[in-house]
C-alpha positions as CSV (number, residue, x, y, z in Angstrom):
1,X,-15.3,-1.5,-27.8
2,X,-18.2,0.6,-29.0
3,X,-18.7,4.2,-27.8
4,X,-21.8,4.6,-25.6
5,X,-23.9,7.4,-27.1
6,X,-25.0,8.5,-23.6
7,X,-21.5,9.5,-22.7
8,X,-20.6,13.2,-22.6
9,X,-18.3,14.6,-25.2
10,X,-15.5,14.7,-22.6
11,X,-16.1,11.0,-21.8
12,X,-16.2,10.1,-25.5
13,X,-12.9,11.8,-26.1
14,X,-11.4,9.9,-23.1
15,X,-12.7,6.7,-24.6
16,X,-10.9,7.5,-27.9
17,X,-7.7,8.0,-25.9
18,X,-8.2,4.7,-24.1
19,X,-8.6,2.9,-27.4
20,X,-5.5,4.6,-28.8
21,X,-3.6,3.7,-25.6
22,X,-4.7,0.0,-25.9
23,X,-3.2,0.1,-29.4
24,X,0.2,1.3,-28.0
25,X,-0.1,5.0,-28.5
26,X,2.2,6.4,-25.8
27,X,0.9,10.0,-26.3
28,X,-2.6,8.8,-25.4
29,X,-1.3,7.5,-22.1
30,X,0.4,10.8,-21.4
31,X,-2.7,12.8,-22.3
32,X,-5.0,10.8,-20.2
33,X,-2.7,11.3,-17.2
34,X,-2.3,15.0,-18.0
35,X,-6.1,15.4,-18.1
36,X,-6.7,13.8,-14.7
37,X,-3.4,13.9,-12.8
38,X,-4.1,17.1,-10.8
39,X,-7.7,16.1,-9.9
40,X,-6.5,12.6,-8.7
41,X,-3.6,14.1,-6.8
42,X,-5.8,16.6,-4.9
43,X,-8.4,14.0,-4.1
44,X,-5.7,11.7,-2.7
45,X,-4.0,14.6,-0.8
46,X,-7.3,15.2,1.0
47,X,-7.5,11.5,1.9
48,X,-3.9,11.1,3.0
49,X,-2.7,14.7,3.9
50,X,0.9,14.0,2.8
51,X,2.2,15.5,-0.5
52,X,4.9,12.9,-1.2
53,X,2.5,9.9,-0.6
54,X,-0.2,11.6,-2.6
55,X,2.2,12.0,-5.6
56,X,3.3,8.3,-5.3
57,X,-0.3,7.1,-5.0
58,X,-1.3,9.2,-8.0
59,X,1.3,7.4,-10.1
60,X,0.2,4.1,-8.8
61,X,-3.4,4.8,-9.6
62,X,-2.6,5.6,-13.2
63,X,-0.3,2.6,-13.4
64,X,-3.1,0.3,-12.2
65,X,-5.6,1.8,-14.5
66,X,-3.3,1.6,-17.6
67,X,-2.4,-2.0,-16.8
68,X,-6.1,-3.0,-16.6
69,X,-7.5,-0.9,-19.5
70,X,-8.9,-4.2,-20.9
71,X,-11.3,-4.3,-17.9
72,X,-12.6,-0.8,-18.4
73,X,-16.2,-0.8,-19.5
74,X,-17.2,2.1,-21.9
75,X,-20.7,2.1,-20.2
76,X,-19.1,4.3,-17.6
77,X,-16.9,7.4,-18.0
78,X,-13.2,6.7,-17.8
79,X,-12.9,9.4,-15.1
80,X,-15.4,7.6,-12.9
81,X,-13.5,4.3,-13.2
82,X,-10.1,6.0,-12.7
83,X,-11.2,7.9,-9.5
84,X,-12.6,4.6,-8.1
85,X,-9.2,2.9,-8.7
86,X,-7.3,5.8,-7.1
87,X,-9.7,5.9,-4.1
88,X,-9.5,2.2,-3.4
89,X,-5.8,2.1,-3.8
90,X,-5.4,4.9,-1.3
91,X,-7.7,3.1,1.2
92,X,-5.6,-0.1,0.8
93,X,-2.4,1.9,1.4
94,X,-3.8,3.6,4.5
95,X,-5.0,0.2,5.9
96,X,-1.6,-1.4,5.2
97,X,0.3,1.6,6.7
98,X,-1.7,1.3,9.9
99,X,-0.9,-2.4,10.3
100,X,2.8,-1.8,9.5
101,X,3.0,0.8,12.2
102,X,1.7,-1.6,14.7
103,X,4.1,-4.4,13.8
104,X,7.2,-2.3,13.1
105,X,7.6,-0.5,16.5
106,X,10.8,-1.4,18.2
107,X,12.1,-3.6,15.3
108,X,15.1,-1.5,14.2
109,X,17.6,-4.3,13.9
110,X,20.2,-2.8,11.5
111,X,22.2,0.3,10.7
112,X,19.3,1.9,8.8
113,X,17.7,3.0,12.1
114,X,19.6,6.3,11.7
115,X,16.8,7.4,9.4
116,X,13.6,6.1,11.0
117,X,11.4,8.3,8.8
118,X,12.1,6.1,5.7
119,X,12.4,2.7,7.4
120,X,9.1,1.4,6.0
121,X,10.5,1.7,2.5
122,X,13.1,-0.9,3.5
123,X,10.6,-3.6,4.6
124,X,10.5,-6.8,2.5
125,X,7.8,-6.3,-0.1
126,X,4.9,-8.6,-0.3
127,X,3.4,-9.8,-3.7
128,X,0.8,-7.0,-3.7
129,X,3.6,-4.3,-3.4
130,X,5.5,-6.1,-6.2
131,X,2.5,-5.8,-8.4
132,X,2.0,-2.1,-7.6
133,X,5.6,-1.5,-8.5
134,X,5.3,-3.3,-11.8
135,X,2.2,-1.2,-12.6
136,X,4.0,2.0,-11.6
137,X,7.0,1.1,-13.8
138,X,4.8,0.5,-16.8
139,X,3.5,4.0,-16.6
140,X,6.7,5.8,-15.9
141,X,8.7,4.0,-18.6
142,X,6.5,5.7,-21.1
143,X,7.7,9.2,-20.2
144,X,10.9,8.8,-18.0
145,X,13.1,8.4,-21.1
146,X,12.4,12.1,-21.8
147,X,14.2,13.2,-18.7
148,X,17.8,14.3,-18.6
149,X,20.2,11.3,-18.0
150,X,21.0,12.3,-14.4
151,X,17.3,12.4,-13.3
152,X,16.4,9.4,-15.4
153,X,19.1,7.4,-13.6
154,X,17.7,8.5,-10.2
155,X,14.1,7.5,-11.2
156,X,15.2,4.2,-12.5
157,X,17.2,3.3,-9.4
158,X,14.5,4.4,-7.0
159,X,11.3,3.2,-8.7
160,X,12.4,0.5,-11.2
161,X,15.2,-1.2,-9.3
162,X,13.8,-0.3,-5.8
163,X,17.1,1.0,-4.4
164,X,16.9,2.6,-1.0
165,X,18.1,6.2,-0.6
166,X,21.3,4.9,1.0
167,X,21.9,2.5,-1.9
168,X,21.5,5.2,-4.5
169,X,23.9,7.4,-2.5
170,X,26.5,4.6,-2.7
171,X,25.8,3.7,-6.3
172,X,26.1,7.3,-7.5
173,X,28.7,8.5,-4.9
174,X,26.4,11.3,-3.9
175,X,25.5,12.6,-0.4
176,X,22.2,11.3,1.0
177,X,20.7,14.8,1.1
178,X,21.6,15.4,-2.5
179,X,20.0,12.1,-3.5
180,X,16.7,13.1,-1.8
181,X,16.7,16.6,-3.2
182,X,17.4,15.4,-6.8
183,X,14.8,12.7,-6.6
184,X,12.3,15.3,-5.5
185,X,13.3,17.4,-8.5
186,X,13.2,14.3,-10.8
187,X,9.7,13.6,-9.8
188,X,8.7,17.2,-10.5
189,X,10.2,17.0,-13.9
190,X,8.4,13.7,-14.5
191,X,5.1,15.5,-13.9
192,X,6.1,18.5,-16.0
193,X,7.1,16.2,-18.9
194,X,3.6,14.7,-18.8
195,X,2.0,18.1,-18.7
196,X,4.1,19.2,-21.8
197,X,3.1,16.0,-23.6
198,X,-0.6,16.8,-23.4
199,X,-2.3,17.2,-26.8
200,X,-5.0,19.9,-26.8
201,X,-8.3,18.6,-27.9
């Protein structure tokens, strides 16, 4: 992969990070995410108007980008490619969410209907969702090991093993509200860990 001389200095440095990441440099992954995480998040927040969904979609966008670095062409800035991935992923999510809402109405058939605001998370995943989860896991595994054991366990159960909030509550013998609060904190720490990993250029 040769560096396009027409790229800006910023884009050239991004390309260096991409090359390092492809060679297994975990810090390069973290630095790329630290450089663009906030910009991607705020773009997605404008599209979706939901902070939690925007955070999850930000992680998914980087996961997709990192899994497919081999398809990135240095003829374009990495940031352009990344923003396109994030935007397309968000549009797909919105489209799927709309269709789910249409089909799920009135289909509460088990005890989980006590918390309807999270019932979509309990739907049987399709192959595309499985792929997204795999990509998200690839990214998070590079930094999640830096979290304290309590938060690391929560992240692993929720995102790697795809436990529901109720299942995590049972597994760790914690109240449901505590599980949700600590998962929120764990996600914050995950972002802070990435920010602290950033290497200044």
